[in-house]
VOLUMKE-656875 format. One record per residue (C-alpha): chain; residue number from 1; y, x, z. Coordinates in Angstrom, 2 decimals, padded with zeros to 5 digits. Layout:
- unit|pos|yy|xx|zz
- A|NUM|Y|X|Z;
...
***
This chain:
- unit|pos|yy|xx|zz
- A|1|-089.45|081.70|-045.52;
- A|2|-090.36|079.88|-042.33;
- A|3|-090.72|076.14|-042.80;
- A|4|-090.22|073.35|-040.33;
- A|5|-092.67|070.46|-040.61;
- A|6|-089.89|067.91|-040.11;
- A|7|-087.97|066.92|-043.25;
- A|8|-087.16|064.10|-045.68;
- A|9|-086.73|063.97|-049.45;
- A|10|-086.06|061.21|-051.97;
- A|11|-086.07|061.20|-055.77;
- A|12|-085.29|058.44|-058.28;
- A|13|-085.82|058.30|-062.03;
- A|14|-085.28|055.73|-064.82;
- A|15|-086.75|055.26|-068.28;
- A|16|-087.56|052.72|-070.96;
- A|17|-090.61|051.86|-068.86;
- A|18|-088.49|050.93|-065.80;
- A|19|-087.44|052.76|-062.62;
- A|20|-089.20|054.47|-059.75;
- A|21|-088.32|056.10|-056.44;
- A|22|-090.23|058.50|-054.19;
- A|23|-089.50|058.65|-050.44;
- A|24|-091.27|061.49|-048.60;
- A|25|-091.15|062.05|-044.85;
- A|26|-092.74|065.02|-043.13;
- A|27|-093.45|065.51|-039.41;
- A|28|-095.43|068.03|-037.39;
- A|29|-099.23|067.94|-037.43;
- A|30|-102.04|070.41|-036.81;
- A|31|-103.23|070.19|-040.40;
- A|32|-102.09|068.71|-043.72;
- A|33|-102.39|064.93|-043.72;
- A|34|-101.05|062.67|-046.47;
- A|35|-100.48|058.93|-046.26;
- A|36|-099.77|057.67|-049.79;
- A|37|-098.52|054.16|-050.58;
- A|38|-098.65|053.18|-054.26;
- A|39|-098.26|049.97|-056.29;
- A|40|-101.53|048.38|-057.38;
- A|41|-101.07|049.44|-061.02;
- A|42|-100.74|053.12|-060.04;
- A|43|-103.54|053.49|-057.49;
- A|44|-105.48|055.72|-059.88;
- A|45|-102.82|058.45|-059.45;
- A|46|-103.70|059.15|-055.80;
- A|47|-106.11|062.11|-056.42;
- A|48|-103.55|063.82|-058.69;
- A|49|-100.80|063.20|-056.12;
- A|50|-102.89|064.83|-053.38;
- A|51|-103.55|067.87|-055.59;
- A|52|-099.82|068.25|-056.30;
- A|53|-098.88|067.91|-052.62;
- A|54|-101.31|070.71|-051.69;
- A|55|-099.49|073.03|-054.11;
- A|56|-096.23|072.63|-052.19;
- A|57|-097.16|071.89|-048.56;
- A|58|-099.74|073.59|-046.34;
- A|59|-099.25|071.84|-043.02;
- A|60|-097.71|068.65|-041.63;
- A|61|-098.14|064.90|-041.80;
- A|62|-096.56|063.44|-044.95;
- A|63|-095.72|059.81|-045.67;
- A|64|-095.27|059.32|-049.42;
- A|65|-093.94|055.95|-050.61;
- A|66|-093.55|055.10|-054.28;
- A|67|-091.32|052.16|-055.25;
- A|68|-091.84|051.13|-058.88;
- A|69|-090.04|048.48|-060.96;
- A|70|-091.39|048.07|-064.51;
- A|71|-089.00|047.03|-067.29;
- A|72|-089.37|043.75|-069.15;
- A|73|-089.96|045.67|-072.39;
- A|74|-093.00|047.37|-070.87;
- A|75|-094.61|044.22|-069.48;
- A|76|-096.08|040.97|-070.75;
- A|77|-097.32|037.88|-068.98;
- A|78|-100.99|037.07|-069.46;
- A|79|-102.51|033.66|-068.74;
- A|80|-105.99|033.30|-067.29;
- A|81|-107.32|030.86|-069.90;
- A|82|-110.58|030.03|-068.10;
- A|83|-108.80|029.31|-064.84;
- A|84|-106.22|027.16|-066.71;
- A|85|-108.96|025.01|-068.24;
- A|86|-110.63|024.55|-064.87;
- A|87|-107.37|023.54|-063.20;
- A|88|-106.49|021.09|-066.04;
- A|89|-109.95|019.54|-065.84;
- A|90|-109.62|019.20|-062.05;
- A|91|-106.23|017.56|-062.53;
- A|92|-107.66|015.03|-064.99;
- A|93|-110.59|014.23|-062.72;
- A|94|-108.27|013.66|-059.75;
- A|95|-106.01|011.40|-061.87;
- A|96|-109.00|009.37|-063.16;
- A|97|-110.57|009.06|-059.72;
- A|98|-107.40|007.77|-058.08;
- A|99|-106.22|005.96|-061.21;
- A|100|-102.99|007.93|-061.33;
- A|101|-100.72|007.31|-064.27;
- A|102|-098.14|010.02|-063.65;
- A|103|-097.85|012.49|-066.55;
- A|104|-099.51|015.87|-066.13;
- A|105|-097.01|018.42|-064.70;
- A|106|-098.09|021.90|-065.84;
- A|107|-095.28|023.63|-063.89;
- A|108|-097.15|022.95|-060.67;
- A|109|-099.96|025.19|-061.81;
- A|110|-097.78|028.24|-062.39;
- A|111|-097.85|029.20|-058.71;
- A|112|-101.63|029.02|-058.56;
- A|113|-103.02|032.43|-057.46;
- A|114|-104.47|034.38|-060.37;
- A|115|-103.27|032.03|-063.09;
- A|116|-100.57|034.43|-064.34;
- A|117|-100.70|038.22|-064.31;
- A|118|-098.24|040.87|-065.44;
- A|119|-099.77|043.44|-067.75;
- A|120|-098.00|046.75|-068.30;
- A|121|-098.33|047.94|-071.87;
- A|122|-097.94|051.73|-071.74;
- A|123|-098.81|053.44|-068.44;
- A|124|-099.13|057.05|-069.66;
- A|125|-095.33|057.65|-069.87;
- A|126|-094.89|055.97|-066.48;
- A|127|-097.54|058.14|-064.81;
- A|128|-096.16|061.33|-066.36;
- A|129|-092.62|060.54|-065.20;
- A|130|-093.76|059.64|-061.68;
- A|131|-095.81|062.84|-061.26;
- A|132|-092.92|064.96|-062.55;
- A|133|-090.56|063.17|-060.18;
- A|134|-093.00|063.84|-057.32;
- A|135|-092.82|067.59|-058.00;
- A|136|-089.03|067.50|-057.84;
- A|137|-089.13|065.51|-054.60;
- A|138|-091.58|068.00|-053.08;
- A|139|-089.38|070.93|-054.13;
- A|140|-086.48|069.26|-052.32;
- A|141|-088.70|068.61|-049.32;
- A|142|-089.70|072.27|-049.15;
- A|143|-086.04|073.32|-049.34;
- A|144|-085.21|070.97|-046.47;
- A|145|-088.15|072.32|-044.46;
- A|146|-086.98|075.89|-045.09;
- A|147|-083.43|075.07|-044.00;
- A|148|-084.73|073.55|-040.78;
- A|149|-087.17|076.46|-040.38;
- A|150|-084.31|078.97|-040.59;
- A|151|-082.52|077.15|-037.75;
- A|152|-085.71|077.14|-035.65;
- A|153|-086.19|080.87|-036.26;
- A|154|-082.67|081.60|-035.03;
- A|155|-083.24|079.57|-031.87;
- A|156|-086.51|081.36|-031.12;
- A|157|-085.03|084.79|-031.89;
- A|158|-082.25|084.12|-029.36;
- A|159|-084.79|083.33|-026.68;
- A|160|-086.94|086.36|-027.48;
- A|161|-083.86|088.53|-026.98;
- A|162|-083.18|086.71|-023.70;
- A|163|-086.75|087.48|-022.52;
- A|164|-086.18|091.19|-023.16;
- A|165|-083.07|090.96|-020.97;
- A|166|-085.01|089.21|-018.17;
- A|167|-087.77|091.85|-018.29;
- A|168|-085.13|094.57|-017.99;
- A|169|-083.80|092.85|-014.83;
- A|170|-087.25|092.91|-013.22;
- A|171|-087.81|096.57|-014.05;
- A|172|-084.38|097.42|-012.65;
- A|173|-085.01|095.63|-009.34;
- A|174|-088.63|096.70|-008.75;
- A|175|-087.86|100.06|-007.02;
- A|176|-085.33|098.37|-004.72;
- A|177|-087.78|095.59|-003.90;
- A|178|-090.56|098.01|-002.99;
- A|179|-088.18|100.07|-000.84;
- A|180|-087.06|096.91|000.96;
- A|181|-090.67|095.93|001.68;
- A|182|-091.46|099.39|003.01;
- A|183|-088.53|099.03|005.40;
- A|184|-089.62|095.51|006.48;
- A|185|-093.14|096.72|007.20;
- A|186|-091.79|099.59|009.31;
- A|187|-089.50|097.23|011.25;
- A|188|-092.34|094.81|011.99;
- A|189|-094.49|097.61|013.30;
- A|190|-091.63|098.75|015.53;
- A|191|-091.14|095.21|016.86;
- A|192|-094.71|094.96|018.06;
- A|193|-094.57|098.54|019.26;
- A|194|-097.43|099.57|017.05;
- A|195|-097.69|102.69|015.00;
- A|196|-099.97|103.56|012.17;
- A|197|-101.17|106.96|011.21;
- A|198|-099.24|108.23|008.21;
- A|199|-102.34|108.07|006.02;
- A|200|-103.05|104.47|007.07;
- A|201|-099.41|103.52|006.59;
- A|202|-099.40|104.94|003.09;
- A|203|-102.68|103.15|002.38;
- A|204|-101.15|099.83|003.45;
- A|205|-098.12|100.50|001.29;
- A|206|-100.36|101.38|-001.66;
- A|207|-102.21|098.08|-001.28;
- A|208|-098.90|096.22|-001.12;
- A|209|-097.62|098.00|-004.22;
- A|210|-100.81|097.25|-006.13;
- A|211|-100.63|093.56|-005.24;
- A|212|-097.01|093.36|-006.31;
- A|213|-097.21|095.70|-009.32;
- A|214|-096.20|093.69|-012.39;
- A|215|-095.67|096.61|-014.75;
- A|216|-098.82|095.72|-016.68;
- A|217|-097.78|092.09|-017.03;
- A|218|-094.30|093.09|-018.14;
- A|219|-095.70|095.50|-020.72;
- A|220|-098.01|092.81|-022.11;
- A|221|-095.15|090.32|-022.14;
- A|222|-092.98|092.73|-024.14;
- A|223|-095.89|093.31|-026.54;
- A|224|-096.23|089.56|-027.13;
- A|225|-092.48|089.20|-027.60;
- A|226|-092.42|092.00|-030.17;
- A|227|-095.39|090.49|-031.98;
- A|228|-093.67|087.10|-032.05;
- A|229|-090.60|088.75|-033.61;
- A|230|-092.84|090.29|-036.27;
- A|231|-094.55|086.96|-036.97;
- A|232|-091.17|085.31|-037.50;
- A|233|-090.52|087.77|-040.34;
- A|234|-093.67|086.70|-042.19;
- A|235|-094.06|084.05|-044.88;
- A|236|-096.63|081.29|-044.96;
- A|237|-098.22|079.35|-042.12;
- A|238|-097.28|081.04|-038.82;
- A|239|-097.02|078.12|-036.40;
- A|240|-100.51|078.45|-034.89;
- A|241|-100.20|082.21|-034.30;
- A|242|-096.77|081.77|-032.77;
- A|243|-098.09|079.05|-030.47;
- A|244|-100.91|081.37|-029.32;
- A|245|-098.44|084.16|-028.52;
- A|246|-096.29|081.75|-026.51;
- A|247|-099.33|080.71|-024.48;
- A|248|-099.96|084.38|-023.67;
- A|249|-096.30|084.87|-022.70;
- A|250|-096.52|081.89|-020.38;
- A|251|-099.61|083.39|-018.74;
- A|252|-097.78|086.64|-017.99;
- A|253|-094.78|084.69|-016.63;
- A|254|-097.11|082.77|-014.29;
- A|255|-098.63|086.03|-013.04;
- A|256|-095.16|087.45|-012.44;
- A|257|-094.28|084.36|-010.40;
- A|258|-097.48|084.60|-008.32;
- A|259|-096.86|088.29|-007.53;
- A|260|-093.18|087.81|-006.75;
- A|261|-092.04|089.38|-003.48;
- A|262|-088.32|088.72|-003.82;
- A|263|-085.94|086.04|-004.97;
- A|264|-084.82|088.25|-007.86;
- A|265|-088.26|088.31|-009.46;
- A|266|-088.83|084.61|-008.67;
- A|267|-085.62|083.68|-010.47;
- A|268|-086.60|085.83|-013.45;
- A|269|-090.08|084.27|-013.58;
- A|270|-088.57|080.78|-013.59;
- A|271|-086.10|081.73|-016.32;
- A|272|-088.92|083.23|-018.38;
- A|273|-090.93|080.02|-018.13;
- A|274|-087.89|077.97|-019.19;
- A|275|-087.27|080.21|-022.22;
- A|276|-090.94|080.14|-023.23;
- A|277|-091.13|076.34|-022.90;
- A|278|-088.02|075.98|-025.07;
- A|279|-089.66|078.15|-027.72;
- A|280|-092.91|076.18|-027.55;
- A|281|-091.01|072.95|-028.19;
- A|282|-089.45|074.48|-031.30;
- A|283|-092.63|076.23|-032.48;
- A|284|-094.51|072.92|-032.59;
- A|285|-092.40|072.02|-035.64;
- A|286|-093.02|075.30|-037.47;
- A|287|-095.48|075.22|-040.32;
***
């Protein structure tokens, strides 16, 4: 299925070791880029997390945030004995130097950086649960991307159908437009009381027709539209190919506008460019 690159997923789990929550946000990007934010005690999981993400997502910028709260049963407080001795000695020296007689207050030292540290006893169950939870969150993210991708596909399909209708309008009006220009050329020649030999007149008309002939552009445009419809039926990463086809469509629409000889074709060219631009905006979010 087609996937959008814009989605969000969240997953929470609890255990004897504590609780954890994954928040994953995905936005459009040319390639796959992951920004992973982990607690200090779980930094070693980053390579495994990146490997797992690559199994589920091929393109997009992902922000992965892990919130982890260890349980009291899985933690213990450890005192930095060497630092404690140094701080106590410093306290005694300060008291002796200034002849202080106040009793030693150990509670003041508890906030000293590095004096106390929280040690987690068993990390293997925590890491296993967090990685399993990540897979579930990524599955949900992919489902959300597919749901959004389905909506994008429908929007683009509607506009591809509209382009076919606009091309049909041009083809319908072309004979009338050429006939009208033949008549205008004849009237101008009559106004200036000039005549051209039939062969020369037909030559001038042939040049005019060649300059205004957009049949080739219309055929190429239809080819690109049909190819885009086929691409939308494919699985996997299609965003780049779709973007290329839309660039080619836009080129043909520009040529149609530059060759326009009547308001009908000008209006169609403008409408084509609007439809193509709308599709390009949507295609930028397709994986």
